[in-house]
C-alpha positions, 0 to 999 in steps of 0.5 A, a space after each residue: 290026917 285029912 289032906 287039903 281040899 278045894 271046894 268051889 261054887 258052880 260058876 265060870 269064875 270059881 272054876 277058873 280060879 280053881 284051875 289056876 290054884 290047883 296048878 300053882 299048888 302042884 308047882 309049889 308042892 304046897 301041902 297043908 293038912 286039915 285045910 279047906 280052900 273055899 272058892 265062891 262068895 259069902 253065901 257059898 262059904 256059909 253053906 260050906 261051914 254049916 256042912 262041915 260044922 263037926 270038923 276041926 278044919 281051917 277054912 280059907 275063902 277065895 272070893 269069886 262073888 260080889 262082896 265076899 266079906 268073909 273071903 280073901 282076894 285071889 292073888 295068883 302071885 302071892 297065894 302060897 305066901 298068903 296061905 302059909 302066913 294066914 291068921 286064924 280067927 274062930 267064930 261060934 254060930 248062933 243056934 235058932 230053935 223055932 216052934 211053929 203054930 203046929 207046935 213043931 220044932 225046928 233047929 238051925 245054925 246062923 253064922 251071920 244073923 237070925 231074921 224074924 220077918 213078917 210073912 204077910 202085909 201085916 206088920 209083925 207083933 213081937 215080944 223080946 226077952 233076954 232070959 227072964 228079963 223083958 227087953 221089949 213088951 210089944 214091938 210092932 215092925 217088919 221084923 227083928 234081927 239078932 246078929 253076931 259080930 261077924 254078921 254085924 256088917 251084913 243085913 244088920 248094918 243095912 237096917 242101921 244096927 251097930 257094928 260089933 267088934 269081933 272080940 266084943 262078946 256081944 250080940 246085936 238085936 236090931 228092929 226092921 222098920 219099927 212102927 211102935 215104939 218108933 224110936 226103939 233102936 234095938 239093944 246090944 247084949 252079952 253073947 251068953 244071952 238066951 233071947 226069946 222072941 214070941 209072936 203075940 198074934 200068930 193067926 193075924 200076923 204070921 212071921 217067918 224065922 230065917 237062919 242065914 238062908 234057911 227059913 221056917 214059916 209060921 213061927 210062934 216062938 224063936 229061941 236064939 243063943 250062941 252055940 259055943 260048942 261049935 267053932 269055925 276056924 277061918 283063915 285070913 291074909 295077914 293084912 286083911 283080917 276079919 277084925 280089920 275089915 269090920 273096923 274099916 266098915 265101922 269107920 265108913 259107917 261113922 263118916 258116911 
């Protein structure tokens, strides 16, 4: 059995929380096999999950960043109780396969979203397919996002994409500043879908493909699908589940 691990980001706030946490865990003699406690922000959590993508471990995030949507709030008083009673949610990432203009292939995972972005002052010209079915023949825009339910409250929400329930088994395809057709609002598809995005004019209108924070430039075609072979097991405080956080964002979005 693997012992409990604590991984923290390299900043003063994270180190301070780690010091308090280690002291508390030692005092209470708290032991839990197969648990990784991650102290940092959402970006650090995404990075840690990807590094441990082949493990069967559980991840409990403690926020020391700004928003910390994927994280829990640190409570020195309740941390042992929170760790003991935390609820688990399993999420699968998106897999991105990119072919660039030199026909080289890159593969990467995304837990939140895959962003296709224009790489120059010229708008991107894209076609989007769901399997063999055409979703949109020609989209002229700043780009397009494919988002998971877990990531639907992040970049996706800022481009007015829909917030997806964690158990919806759906993916969101959202345009970024659509120019033609101007009124196209995107599409919600089944999470078993294979989405293929093709650059219709790679020489004049270059695009980049970004999986969370890994960028591939001069992309010619991008295939996106859910990788169900990988499961990330995230732990949340009993009264602050990821599903609850998503619902709160849905209500905020509807009333704002």
